[in-house]
LUMLUM-406559 format. One record per residue: z, y, x of N, C-alpha, C in turn; residue number from 1. Coordinates in steps of 0.05 Angstrom, whole numbers. Example, Ala and Ser with C-alpha at 12.3 -4.5 7.8 and 13.67 -1.06 7.14 Angstrom:
2
   n_up n_north n_east  ca_up ca_north ca_east   c_up c_north c_east num
    156    -114    264    156      -90     246    156     -66    264   1
    142     -45    257    143      -21     273    157       1    258   2
This chain:
74
   n_up n_north n_east  ca_up ca_north ca_east   c_up c_north c_east num
   3111   -1437   4834   3130    -1458    4837   3124   -1480   4816   1
   3125   -1504   4825   3118    -1526    4806   3142   -1532   4788   2
   3137   -1547   4767   3158    -1554    4748   3179   -1571   4762   3
   3170   -1589   4779   3189    -1606    4794   3207   -1589   4812   4
   3195   -1570   4825   3211    -1552    4843   3231   -1536   4827   5
   3222   -1525   4804   3240    -1510    4787   3263   -1527   4777   6
   3257   -1552   4769   3278    -1570    4759   3298   -1576   4781   7
   3288   -1580   4805   3306    -1585    4828   3323   -1561   4834   8
   3311   -1537   4834   3326    -1513    4840   3347   -1508   4819   9
   3340   -1509   4794   3360    -1504    4773   3380   -1526   4770  10
   3373   -1550   4778   3392    -1572    4778   3413   -1568   4799  11
   3407   -1554   4820   3426    -1549    4842   3445   -1526   4837  12
   3438   -1509   4817   3455    -1486    4811   3481   -1494   4800  13
   3501   -1479   4805   3527    -1485    4794   3528   -1477   4765  14
   3547   -1487   4751   3550    -1482    4722   3553   -1452   4717  15
   3569   -1439   4734   3575    -1410    4731   3549   -1394   4734  16
   3533   -1402   4754   3508    -1388    4759   3489   -1391   4736  17
   3487   -1415   4725   3470    -1419    4702   3479   -1403   4678  18
   3505   -1400   4675   3516    -1384    4653   3508   -1355   4656  19
   3509   -1344   4681   3501    -1317    4685   3471   -1313   4680  20
   3455   -1333   4688   3426    -1331    4683   3420   -1331   4653  21
   3435   -1348   4638   3431    -1348    4609   3439   -1322   4596  22
   3461   -1310   4605   3470    -1285    4595   3450   -1263   4601  23
   3439   -1264   4626   3419    -1244    4633   3394   -1247   4616  24
   3386   -1272   4611   3362    -1276    4594   3367   -1266   4565  25
   3391   -1270   4555   3398    -1261    4528   3398   -1230   4527  26
   3409   -1217   4547   3408    -1188    4548   3380   -1177   4550  27
   3363   -1191   4565   3335    -1183    4567   3321   -1185   4540  28
   3326   -1207   4525   3313    -1210    4499   3323   -1188   4480  29
   3349   -1182   4481   3360    -1161    4464   3347   -1134   4471  30
   3344   -1129   4496   3332    -1103    4505   3303   -1102   4495  31
   3288   -1124   4496   3261    -1124    4486   3260   -1119   4456  32
   3279   -1130   4441   3281    -1125    4412   3286   -1096   4406  33
   3304   -1084   4421   3311    -1055    4417   3286   -1038   4423  34
   3273   -1045   4445   3249    -1030    4452   3227   -1032   4431  35
   3224   -1056   4419   3204    -1060    4398   3212   -1044   4373  36
   3237   -1044   4366   3246    -1028    4343   3242    -999   4348  37
   3247    -989   4372   3243     -961    4378   3213    -954   4376  38
   3196    -971   4386   3167     -966    4383   3159    -964   4354  39
   3170    -981   4337   3164     -980    4308   3173    -954   4296  40
   3196    -945   4303   3207     -920    4293   3189    -897   4301  41
   3181    -896   4327   3164     -875    4336   3137    -876   4322  42
   3126    -900   4318   3100     -903    4304   3103    -892   4275  43
   3125    -899   4262   3129     -890    4235   3130    -859   4234  44
   3145    -847   4253   3147     -818    4253   3120    -804   4258  45
   3105    -815   4276   3078     -804    4281   3061    -806   4257  46
   3061    -829   4243   3045     -832    4219   3054    -812   4197  47
   3080    -808   4195   3090     -789    4175   3079    -761   4181  48
   3079    -753   4206   3069     -727    4213   3039    -725   4208  49
   3024    -747   4214   2995     -746    4209   2988    -745   4180  50
   3004    -758   4163   2999     -759    4134   3010    -735   4119  51
   3023    -717   4133   3034     -693    4120   3060    -698   4106  52
   3074    -719   4113   3101     -724    4101   3100    -726   4071  53
   3082    -741   4060   3081     -743    4031   3106    -758   4021  54
   3115    -750   3998   3141     -761    3988   3138    -790   3979  55
   3114    -798   3972   3110     -825    3962   3082    -835   3967  56
   3080    -861   3971   3053     -872    3975   3037    -872   3950  57
   3050    -868   3927   3037     -868    3901   3028    -841   3892  58
   3031    -820   3908   3024     -793    3900   2995    -790   3893  59
   2977    -806   3905   2949     -803    3901   2938    -821   3878  60
   2956    -835   3864   2946     -852    3842   2938    -835   3818  61
   2918    -844   3803   2911     -829    3779   2932    -831   3758  62
   2932    -811   3740   2952     -810    3719   2938    -814   3692  63
   2952    -826   3673   2941     -829    3646   2947    -803   3631  64
   2940    -803   3605   2943     -779    3588   2972    -770   3586  65
   2991    -789   3589   3020     -782    3587   3032    -773   3613  66
   3016    -772   3635   3026     -764    3661   3038    -786   3677  67
   3036    -811   3667   3046     -834    3682   3026    -844   3702  68
   3036    -854   3725   3018     -865    3745   3006    -891   3735  69
   2980    -894   3740   2967     -919    3732   2961    -935   3758  70
   2969    -960   3758   2966     -977    3781   2942    -995   3780  71
   2928    -995   3758   2904    -1011    3755   2882    -995   3742  72
   2858   -1004   3744   2836     -989    3733   2829    -996   3704  73
   2846   -1012   3691   2841    -1022    3664   2850   -1003   3644  74
C-alpha cells in the first residue's frame, strides 16, 4: 500500500477507530517490552548456570598480601 493510500484510508477512519488502533499499538509495544525483559532474565539465568553460580564477578581477582582484592596490576 502506498503512503497516499494509507493516508487516505486512515483519514477516513472515525476518531473512535483511530483511538482503538492507538491503544492496540500501545499494548503491542508493551508486550514486546515484556517479552524482551523475559528474554533477558532467561539469558541471565542460563549464564548463571553455565558459570557455576559464582557469588561475585570479582572472585577470580588476585589478592594482595593482606587478602584484599587487587583491581589493577600495579
